[in-house]
C-alpha positions in Angstrom: -27.3 50.5 -13.5 -30.4 49.7 -11.5 -33.5 51.6 -12.3 -34.9 53.7 -9.4 -38.6 54.2 -9.2 -40.7 56.8 -7.4 -44.4 56.3 -7.3 -46.5 59.5 -7.8 -50.2 59.3 -7.2 -52.7 61.8 -8.7 -56.5 61.8 -8.7 -57.4 58.9 -10.9 -53.9 58.1 -12.1 -50.7 56.8 -10.6 -47.5 58.0 -12.2 -44.2 56.4 -11.6 -40.8 57.8 -12.5 -38.0 55.4 -13.3 -34.5 56.5 -14.0 -31.2 54.7 -14.6 -28.5 56.4 -12.6 -28.7 59.1 -10.0 -32.0 60.4 -8.5 -31.8 62.9 -5.7 -34.6 64.4 -3.7 -34.4 68.1 -2.9 -36.7 70.1 -0.7 -38.9 67.3 0.4 -40.9 68.7 3.3 -44.5 69.3 4.4 -44.7 72.7 2.7 -46.9 71.2 -0.1 -44.7 72.8 -2.7 -43.5 70.5 -5.6 -40.4 68.5 -4.7 -37.4 69.0 -7.0 -35.8 65.8 -8.2 -32.3 66.0 -9.6 -31.7 63.5 -12.3 -28.4 62.7 -14.0 -29.4 60.2 -16.6 -29.9 59.8 -20.3 -33.5 58.8 -20.0 -36.5 59.0 -17.7 -39.4 56.6 -17.9 -42.9 57.6 -16.8 -45.3 54.8 -15.9 -49.0 55.2 -14.9 -52.0 53.1 -14.0 -54.9 53.5 -16.4 -57.7 55.6 -14.9 -61.4 54.9 -15.3 -62.2 57.5 -18.0 -65.4 59.4 -17.2 -65.8 62.3 -19.6 -68.7 64.7 -20.1 -70.3 62.2 -22.4 -70.1 59.4 -19.8 -67.7 56.4 -19.3 -65.4 55.7 -22.3 -62.8 53.2 -23.2 -59.3 54.7 -23.5 -57.7 54.4 -26.9 -54.4 56.3 -26.3 -52.5 58.5 -24.0 -50.8 61.9 -24.7 -47.5 62.5 -22.9 -46.5 66.1 -22.4 -43.6 68.2 -20.9 -43.1 71.8 -20.1 -40.4 74.0 -18.7 -41.2 74.2 -14.9 -43.3 77.1 -13.9 -44.5 77.9 -17.4 -48.0 77.6 -18.9 -47.4 75.9 -22.2 -47.4 72.1 -22.4 -45.6 70.5 -25.3 -46.8 67.2 -26.7 -44.1 64.6 -26.7 -46.0 61.7 -28.2 -49.3 59.9 -28.4 -49.1 56.2 -27.4 -51.6 53.4 -27.7 -53.5 52.4 -24.6 -52.1 49.2 -23.0 -52.6 47.5 -19.7 -49.4 48.9 -18.2 -48.7 52.2 -20.0 -45.2 53.8 -19.9 -43.1 56.2 -21.9 -39.4 56.7 -21.9 -38.2 60.3 -22.6 -34.7 60.8 -23.9 -32.6 63.6 -22.5 -31.8 64.7 -26.1 -35.5 65.6 -26.5 -35.6 68.2 -23.8 -32.0 68.9 -22.8 -30.9 70.2 -19.4 -33.3 72.2 -17.3 -36.3 72.1 -15.0 -39.3 70.2 -16.3 -42.8 69.1 -15.4 -44.5 66.1 -17.1 -48.1 65.2 -17.6 -50.3 62.6 -19.2 -53.9 62.6 -20.5 -56.1 59.8 -21.6 -57.8 59.9 -25.0 -61.2 58.2 -25.4 -62.2 56.2 -28.5 -64.3 59.2 -29.7 -61.1 61.5 -29.5 -62.2 63.3 -26.4 -59.1 64.1 -24.2 -59.2 64.0 -20.3 -57.7 66.7 -18.2 -53.9 66.6 -17.9 -52.6 64.7 -14.9 -49.4 66.6 -14.0 -46.3 65.9 -11.9 -46.9 69.2 -10.1 -50.5 68.5 -9.2 -51.1 69.5 -5.6 -52.8 66.1 -5.0 -49.7 64.2 -6.1 -47.5 62.0 -3.8 -45.3 63.5 -2.4 -47.9 66.1 -1.4 -47.5 69.1 -3.7 -46.0 67.1 -6.6 -42.6 67.0 -8.2 -40.5 68.4 -11.0 -37.2 67.4 -12.5 -33.9 69.2 -12.6 -32.5 67.2 -15.5 -28.7 67.3 -16.1 -27.3 64.7 -18.5 -24.7 62.5 -16.9 -21.2 62.8 -18.3 
């Protein structure tokens, strides 16, 4: 099946969700609340544009990215993986890792000195669509 892409823009980072299969928008309006995306697929790929990394110690080169998920509307982020910094970073999440449910995703940049940036979340109020997005992920039969 053709991959569908949705571009999500955060302050300093652009996150794109790509899925093979069905992607449905739900509740997309001007309320500035996160948009629910219903996904029936075995995998979701997050892609993002590398931000300029300015930490408390000044500008730094990015050495890696941390990819996180959490159950929607909870506080605890779960580290999925750390990946090397590349020109066009992306990460594919398998449904078997998280199962069915409502999920938020985020990415942070890690500098060469190990310092980690703030998380850039799918539910960030500055995301595009305004208010962000979260997934209702139900594995396709």
